[in-house]
C-alpha positions as CSV (number, residue, x, y, z in Angstrom):
1,X,68.0,43.8,43.2
2,X,64.7,44.2,41.6
3,X,63.1,40.9,43.6
4,X,61.4,43.0,45.9
5,X,59.2,44.3,43.6
6,X,55.8,43.6,42.1
7,X,55.7,43.0,38.7
8,X,52.9,43.2,35.9
9,X,52.6,41.5,32.5
10,X,51.4,43.9,29.7
11,X,52.4,42.1,27.1
12,X,48.8,39.3,28.3
13,X,47.1,38.5,25.1
14,X,43.5,39.8,25.2
15,X,42.5,43.4,27.4
16,X,44.6,45.0,30.2
17,X,43.0,47.1,32.9
18,X,44.1,48.1,36.3
19,X,41.0,48.0,38.3
20,X,41.3,45.9,40.5
21,X,37.2,45.5,40.6
22,X,34.7,47.5,38.7
23,X,30.3,47.4,38.6
24,X,28.9,48.5,35.8
25,X,25.2,49.2,36.3
26,X,23.9,49.7,32.0
27,X,20.8,49.7,30.2
28,X,20.9,49.8,26.7
29,X,19.0,48.1,24.4
30,X,16.2,47.1,25.9
31,X,19.4,44.6,28.1
32,X,18.8,46.0,31.9
33,X,21.9,44.2,34.2
34,X,25.0,44.3,36.2
35,X,27.8,43.5,35.8
36,X,31.0,42.8,38.7
37,X,34.3,42.4,37.6
38,X,37.2,41.1,39.7
39,X,40.8,41.6,38.7
40,X,43.5,38.2,38.4
41,X,45.6,39.7,41.0
42,X,42.6,40.8,43.3
43,X,40.9,37.3,43.4
44,X,44.8,35.9,43.9
45,X,44.3,38.1,47.1
46,X,40.9,36.9,48.5
47,X,41.8,33.3,47.8
48,X,39.3,33.4,45.3
49,X,38.9,30.5,42.0
50,X,36.9,30.5,38.7
51,X,33.5,29.0,39.5
52,X,33.3,29.9,43.9
53,X,30.3,30.4,45.3
54,X,29.9,34.3,46.1
55,X,27.1,35.9,47.7
56,X,27.5,39.9,46.7
57,X,26.3,42.5,49.9
58,X,25.9,45.9,50.2
59,X,25.8,47.7,52.6
60,X,25.6,52.4,53.7
61,X,22.7,52.9,51.1
62,X,24.8,50.6,48.5
63,X,27.8,52.8,49.0
64,X,29.7,50.2,50.1
65,X,29.9,46.8,48.5
66,X,31.3,42.7,49.8
67,X,31.7,39.9,47.6
68,X,32.5,36.7,49.9
69,X,33.2,33.3,49.2
70,X,29.3,31.0,50.5
71,X,27.6,28.0,49.9
72,X,24.1,29.3,50.2
73,X,21.0,29.2,48.3
74,X,21.1,32.7,46.4
75,X,25.0,32.7,45.6
76,X,26.5,33.1,42.2
77,X,29.2,32.1,40.6
78,X,32.0,33.7,39.3
79,X,32.8,33.5,35.6
80,X,36.3,33.5,34.1
81,X,36.3,35.8,31.4
82,X,38.4,35.5,28.9
83,X,38.8,31.1,28.5
84,X,41.8,31.0,27.5
85,X,43.9,33.0,29.7
86,X,44.5,32.4,33.1
87,X,45.3,35.7,34.7
88,X,41.8,36.7,33.4
89,X,39.4,39.0,35.2
90,X,35.9,36.8,37.1
91,X,32.8,38.5,36.3
92,X,29.1,37.7,37.3
93,X,26.3,39.0,34.7
94,X,23.0,39.8,36.7
95,X,20.0,40.7,34.8
96,X,18.1,44.1,36.6
97,X,15.4,42.3,39.0
98,X,14.1,43.5,42.5
99,X,16.3,43.5,45.5
100,X,19.0,44.6,43.6
101,X,20.6,47.6,44.2
102,X,19.4,50.3,40.8
103,X,22.8,52.2,40.7
104,X,21.0,53.8,37.6
105,X,18.3,55.3,39.4
106,X,20.2,56.4,43.2
107,X,22.9,58.3,40.2
108,X,20.1,59.8,38.7
109,X,18.1,61.0,41.8
110,X,18.2,65.0,41.8
111,X,19.6,65.5,38.7
112,X,17.6,66.1,36.0
113,X,19.2,63.4,34.2
114,X,18.8,59.6,33.8
115,X,21.4,57.6,32.8
116,X,21.9,54.2,30.9
117,X,25.3,53.6,32.2
118,X,27.1,53.9,35.3
119,X,30.6,52.7,36.7
120,X,32.2,52.1,39.7
121,X,35.4,51.1,41.0
122,X,36.6,50.7,44.1
123,X,37.6,54.7,46.6
124,X,41.4,55.2,46.3
125,X,42.6,53.3,50.0
126,X,38.6,51.7,50.6
127,X,39.7,48.8,50.1
128,X,40.0,45.4,51.9
129,X,41.5,42.2,50.6
130,X,40.3,38.8,53.1
131,X,40.8,35.5,52.8
132,X,37.9,34.6,51.2
133,X,36.5,38.5,51.1
134,X,36.2,41.5,49.4
135,X,35.1,45.2,51.0
136,X,35.7,48.2,49.0
137,X,33.7,51.7,49.1
138,X,32.1,52.3,45.9
139,X,33.4,55.8,43.6
140,X,31.8,56.5,40.1
141,X,33.7,57.1,37.7
142,X,31.6,57.0,34.5
143,X,28.6,57.3,33.2
144,X,26.3,58.0,29.9
145,X,23.7,60.0,29.6
146,X,20.0,58.7,27.6
147,X,20.9,60.6,25.3
148,X,23.8,60.6,24.1
149,X,26.1,58.6,21.3
């Protein structure tokens, strides 16, 4: 009777999140970094495994992101967020450097605000799962200004 339903565990240990993919750019305590988080569900739908090498690609003025398997130089590794959990999200943590999207400056531009953290999810219905490839349009969902604590 319920065989066609897609059940999600709610009793698993650790942080639970329904976010399929997120990107957080933060510059706090002298650490300027980008954090990419891919849920286990999204990993399964794209055929990603922990320790896969991937490329991070951006288009349309950094409003669309593509994460795809690649052995090319410059590829990064999908790490397991929680080592003891088989359903842990994958994460990629990068120190900010030239060539990476500067989401903090992008969101501050044209405003009187200076952000120290911004977080993006995918826009509703603007995510595509293919074998070895995840593509999504970014949607700003959270931000913190420098003077917020």
